[in-house]
N, C-alpha and C positions, 0 to 999 in steps of 0.2 A: 080233394077240393078244399079241405081245411087250410092247407098250406097256401093256396091261392087267395083265400079270404084274408089270411094274415098279411100277405104281401100287399093286397089292395088296401087294407086298413093302414098299413105302414106308409104306403105312398100317399094316402089321403092326409095322414098326420103331417108328413113332410110338406105337402102342398099348403096346408093351412098355416104351418109355421113360417114358410117362406112368404106367404101373402101378408101375414100379420107383421113380420119383421120389416116389410116394405112400407107399411103404413106410418105416417108421421102425424103428429098432432099440431105441428107448427103451421100457422096460416098467416100470410102477410097481406095487409090491406093495401093493395096496389093503388088505391085512390088517395093515399096520403100525399099531401102537397109537398112534403120534404123529400120524397123519393126522387132521385135524379133520373129522369127519363131521357134527357137531352145530353148526348155525349159532348156537345160543344161547351157546356157549362162545367164549372169546377165542382168536384164532389169528393167526398171522403168515403172510404170503404169501412163499414162498421159491421163487425161480427158480434152478434148477440149470442151469448153462451149460457146454457142452463145445465149444469152437471146433474147426473143421476144422484139419487139418494141411496144410502146403504140399506135403509129400512123404509117400509111404507109409511107415509106421513099423512094419510087421509086426504082432506081437502087440499093440502099443500102439494099433492101430486098432480092436481089438475093443471091444465095449461095456464100459464101466467100471461096476463094482459100487459102489454107494453105500449105506452103512448109517448109521442115526442111532441113537445110544445103543446100539450093538451089535446093532440089529435091521435086517435088510435092508430098504431102502426102494425101490431101483430099480436098473435097468441103464440107463445113459445112453449113447446112441450118439454117435459122432463127428459134429460139425457140427450137433448138436441141442441144444435147451433145452426145459425143461418147468417147469410151475408146480405146486407142492404147497402146500397149506394145512396148516401144522403147528401143533400146540398150542404156545402161547407159553410158553417156559421155557428153561433152559439145555440146550443139546444138544451132543453130540459127533458130528461128521461124519467118517466113515471112507471113504476112497476106495481101492479095491484093484483091481489089474489084473495080468495076466500079462505077463511080459517075458522076453527072453533076456539072459543075462549073458555077455558075451564072454569068451573064454578057455576057459570050460567049455561054453558053448553050451547049457546046460540051461535049461529053462523054470522061472522063479521067480515066486512071487506077491509083489508089492510092495504096501505099504500105508502110507498117510499119514493122520494124524488131526489134526483141529483142533476147538477148542471155540468155540461161538457162543452169544450170549444173544439169544433171540428175544423181542421185546416185542409185546404185542397191537396189532393194527391196522397194524403196520409191514410194509414190503416189503423183502426182502433179495435180493441177487444173489450166489450162490455159484458161483464159477468153478472148473472142474476145470483147474488150471494144470499143463500138462505140463512136466516137467523131464527133459531127456535127459541121463542120467548117463553117456553114451557106453558105456564097457565095463561100467559097473555096471547098465545097463538103464534103462528109462523108468519114471517114476513120476508120479502126479498128486497135487497138493496142493490141498486145499479152501481157497479164498481168497475172502474177502468183498470185493466191489468195488462201486463206485457205478454208478448208471445211466449217468452220463457215460462211465465206463470201458467199460461194456457197449457203448455206442454207438460206441466207437472200435475195436471188434473188426473187423479187416479182412476176414475170411472170412465168407461168408454163413452165417447160422444158420437152421435149420428148427425152427419151433415144433411141439411134440408135446403130446399130452394136453390138460390144461386151459389150457396156454399158447396153444392155437389160438383159444380163445374170449377170452383176455386176453393178447394178444401184447405183447412189450416194444416200446415206441415207439422204433423205430430212426429215425435222421435221414434 
């Protein structure tokens, strides 16, 4: 009977691991006015990418809030990427996260903003580039990168949302 208990425990551990690996922390706010729901209108395909970190970063490991033109678009999890079809136009992408500032050890909201011009029919890759300001805390900068640069990301990325149906072609 001891062997049966070990097998049952092993199966349970595998099931929990599979369930946890299927979980994602990325959540898209489908009510955002820039999400293209009408196929007749022109849109741009935008992949938002957040690489995994090599070491735990505390608060910086929490999902990152991304807003477009001041309107919340999503929460993007660490090591994940997703695809959103946005109306083609000039946009302002804001990435915000909580971090701890050394010396005071208080939790602070950090925010970085970048502007992008989305053209109809084009595909864009926006990286959440982590900047460790050491005692100033961690912040994320939205940065446009090429497909080649995406393919050079060393840590594995997990596709979420629409990116599952249209994943990035990794080498």
